[in-house]
C-alpha positions in Angstrom: -50.4 -48.6 22.7 -49.6 -50.4 19.4 -49.2 -48.2 16.3 -51.9 -48.6 13.7 -50.6 -50.3 10.6 -51.0 -48.4 7.3 -52.8 -50.1 4.5 -51.1 -50.3 1.1 -53.6 -47.8 -0.3 -52.9 -45.3 2.4 -49.2 -45.1 1.8 -48.3 -41.7 0.4 -47.0 -41.6 -3.2 -43.5 -40.4 -3.8 -43.5 -36.7 -4.8 -42.4 -35.8 -8.3 -39.9 -32.9 -8.5 -40.3 -30.5 -11.5 -38.4 -27.5 -12.8 -40.1 -24.1 -13.2 -39.0 -21.5 -15.8 -39.6 -17.8 -14.9 -39.6 -15.3 -17.7 -40.4 -11.6 -18.1 -43.7 -11.0 -19.8 -43.5 -9.3 -23.3 -46.9 -7.7 -22.8 -47.0 -4.0 -21.8 -48.2 -3.5 -18.2 -50.7 -0.8 -17.2 -48.6 0.0 -14.1 -45.4 0.3 -16.2 -43.6 -2.5 -14.2 -42.1 -5.6 -15.6 -44.3 -8.6 -14.7 -43.1 -12.2 -14.8 -44.8 -15.5 -15.6 -43.8 -19.1 -14.9 -44.1 -22.4 -16.8 -43.5 -26.0 -15.6 -41.1 -28.1 -17.6 -42.8 -31.3 -18.4 -42.5 -34.4 -20.6 -45.2 -35.6 -22.9 -47.1 -38.9 -22.6 -49.1 -40.2 -25.5 -51.6 -43.1 -25.7 -49.1 -45.1 -27.6 -46.3 -44.6 -25.0 -48.7 -45.4 -22.1 -49.9 -48.6 -23.8 -46.3 -49.6 -24.5 -45.4 -49.0 -20.9 -48.4 -51.2 -19.8 -47.2 -54.0 -22.1 -43.6 -53.8 -20.8 -44.9 -54.0 -17.2 -47.2 -56.9 -18.0 -50.2 -54.9 -16.8 -52.2 -55.5 -20.0 -54.7 -58.4 -20.1 -55.3 -57.7 -23.8 -53.0 -56.9 -26.6 -51.6 -53.5 -27.1 -53.1 -53.4 -30.6 -56.6 -54.1 -29.2 -56.3 -51.5 -26.6 -55.1 -48.9 -29.1 -58.1 -49.7 -31.4 -60.4 -49.1 -28.4 -58.7 -45.9 -27.5 -58.8 -44.6 -31.1 -62.5 -45.5 -31.4 -63.3 -43.8 -28.1 -61.4 -40.7 -29.2 -63.3 -40.6 -32.6 -66.7 -40.9 -30.9 -65.9 -38.3 -28.3 -64.7 -35.9 -31.1 -68.0 -36.5 -33.0 -70.0 -35.6 -29.9 -67.9 -32.4 -29.5 -68.5 -31.5 -33.2 -72.2 -31.7 -32.4 -72.0 -29.2 -29.6 -71.8 -31.6 -26.7 -69.5 -31.1 -23.7 -67.4 -34.2 -23.3 -66.0 -35.6 -20.1 -62.3 -36.7 -20.7 -62.3 -39.7 -18.4 -61.1 -38.5 -15.0 -59.3 -35.3 -16.2 -62.1 -32.9 -16.7 -64.6 -31.7 -19.3 -64.0 -30.1 -22.7 -66.8 -27.9 -24.1 -67.5 -25.3 -26.9 -67.4 -21.7 -25.7 -67.1 -18.1 -26.9 -64.0 -16.0 -26.2 -64.3 -12.2 -25.7 -67.4 -10.1 -25.5 -70.2 -9.8 -28.1 -72.7 -7.0 -28.8 -76.3 -6.9 -29.8 -75.3 -5.9 -33.4 -72.9 -8.8 -33.9 -74.0 -11.1 -36.8 -74.0 -14.9 -36.4 -70.9 -15.0 -38.7 -69.0 -12.6 -36.5 -70.0 -14.5 -33.3 -68.9 -17.8 -34.9 -65.3 -16.4 -35.3 -65.2 -16.2 -31.5 -65.9 -19.8 -30.9 -63.3 -21.5 -28.8 -62.5 -24.6 -26.8 -63.1 -24.5 -23.1 -61.8 -26.9 -20.5 -62.7 -27.4 -16.8 -60.3 -29.7 -14.9 -61.8 -32.2 -12.5 -61.1 -32.2 -8.8 -59.1 -35.4 -9.3 -56.8 -33.6 -11.8 -56.4 -30.7 -9.4 -55.6 -33.1 -6.6 -53.0 -34.8 -8.8 -51.0 -31.5 -8.8 -50.4 -31.9 -5.1 -48.0 -34.7 -6.0 -45.6 -32.2 -7.8 -42.9 -30.3 -5.9 -40.6 -27.6 -7.2 -37.0 -28.9 -7.7 -35.4 -25.9 -9.4 -36.4 -22.4 -10.6 -34.7 -21.4 -13.8 -34.4 -17.8 -14.9 -33.0 -17.8 -18.4 -31.1 -14.8 -19.7 -33.3 -12.1 -21.3 -33.6 -12.4 -25.1 -34.3 -8.7 -25.6 -32.6 -6.0 -23.5 -31.2 -2.5 -23.8 -27.7 -1.9 -22.3 -27.4 1.9 -22.7 -28.1 4.9 -24.9 -25.4 7.4 -26.1 -24.9 10.5 -28.1 -23.1 9.3 -31.2 -20.8 12.3 -31.3 -20.0 12.0 -27.5 -20.0 8.3 -26.9 -18.2 8.7 -23.6 -21.4 10.3 -22.2 -23.9 7.5 -21.5 -27.6 8.3 -20.8 -27.0 12.0 -21.7 -28.3 13.5 -25.0 -28.8 16.8 -26.6 -31.9 17.9 -28.5 -31.4 17.4 -32.3 -28.5 15.0 -32.0 -27.8 11.5 -33.4 -28.3 8.9 -30.7 -27.4 5.2 -30.6 -29.1 2.5 -28.5 -26.9 -0.5 -27.7 -28.6 -3.8 -26.7 -29.5 -7.4 -27.5 -32.1 -8.4 -30.0 -33.4 -4.9 -30.4 -33.9 -4.9 -34.2 -37.2 -3.2 -35.2 -39.6 -5.1 -37.3 -43.0 -6.8 -37.5 -46.5 -5.4 -37.1 -45.7 -3.2 -34.0 -42.3 -1.6 -33.7 -40.6 1.8 -33.1 -38.5 4.0 -30.9 -40.3 6.3 -28.5 -39.4 8.9 -25.9 -41.5 9.3 -22.8 -41.0 12.4 -20.5 -40.7 11.3 -16.9 -39.2 14.3 -15.0 -36.2 14.4 -12.7 -37.8 12.5 -9.9 -39.0 9.5 -11.9 -40.7 6.8 -9.8 -40.0 4.0 -12.2 -43.5 3.9 -13.7 -43.6 4.2 -17.5 -46.1 6.9 -18.7 -49.1 5.9 -20.7 -48.5 5.1 -24.3 -50.5 8.1 -25.5 -47.8 10.4 -24.2 -44.9 8.6 -26.0 -43.2 10.6 -28.7 -42.2 8.5 -31.7 -38.7 9.0 -33.2 -39.3 9.2 -37.0 -35.8 9.2 -38.5 -34.0 5.9 -37.9 -30.7 5.5 -39.7 -29.5 2.1 -38.5 -31.6 -0.9 -37.5 -29.5 -3.9 -36.3 -30.1 -6.5 -33.6 -27.3 -5.0 -31.4 -27.6 -1.3 -32.3 -30.2 1.3 -33.3 -29.3 4.8 -34.5 -31.8 7.6 -34.8 -32.2 11.4 -34.8 -33.5 12.9 -31.5 -36.1 15.4 -32.5 -39.1 17.3 -31.0 -37.8 16.8 -27.4 -37.7 19.8 -25.0 -35.1 19.6 -22.2 -36.2 17.1 -19.6 -35.6 13.6 -18.4 -36.9 10.9 -20.7 -37.2 7.1 -20.9 -36.5 5.8 -24.4 -38.7 2.8 -25.3 -38.0 0.3 -28.0 -40.8 -1.9 -29.3 -40.3 -4.7 -31.7 -42.3 -7.7 -33.0 -39.2 -9.7 -33.9 -37.7 -12.6 -31.8 -34.0 -12.9 -31.1 -33.9 -15.2 -34.1 -35.6 -12.7 -36.4 -39.0 -14.4 -36.6 -42.2 -12.3 -36.2 -43.8 -12.6 -32.7 -47.5 -12.8 -31.9 -47.1 -10.1 -29.3 -44.6 -7.2 -29.4 -41.7 -6.9 -27.0 -41.2 -3.6 -25.1 -37.8 -2.6 -23.7 -36.8 0.7 -22.0 -33.8 2.6 -20.9 -33.4 4.2 -17.5 -33.9 8.0 -17.1 -32.0 9.9 -19.8 -31.3 13.6 -19.6 -31.9 15.6 -22.8 -30.3 19.0 -22.8 -30.7 21.9 -25.3 
């Protein structure tokens, strides 16, 4: 039986390989575990670059300038509709619409509610189908920007992860300098048979006397800790480059024995 010929339109498009970057989340997790998130590495296409590409490929029946004017005018009119509270269909990509983020209460004033206005977007079925053309070429896992290597008693540096109550301790790591809106060194009691889950924040004990605050080393006085196993938590709102972050970064040691 002769094979059915494929039409030109039915020929499958070539798949486009993309790279995926996986990073640890900086947000604290309720279960105490480190969660990860991924992002797709992508290039950016603009209206100007697409029009220039059409002109190079001789796919434009009118001049690039005329098409750009039409695109600019269409964009302006769509923005005017959005400013007037319309939802706007973005060609075949989806719909953009005004929305409210977060929850509101009966006592909220119109002024307070307005501060929660946000931009919503619902992708179209065609846009979702277009993702089927992408395949994963490589998964990148960049080195951690913030991490703790170990903690030591400053007067007995040969003893790692072993401290005494009322001693001077040093945390060695990378990009651990304290700063920004939320930062500090905390100790959380976990017991000898620690299951790896970080205790709730309310039970953390903050270390009050910090004598050195550098990107690679923190020195502080261990106080108000009874003998037990602890996890020491470092929280900072500074990036590795020293800029303030929107969300704080939380790092932790392994289980550390604190003796009398």
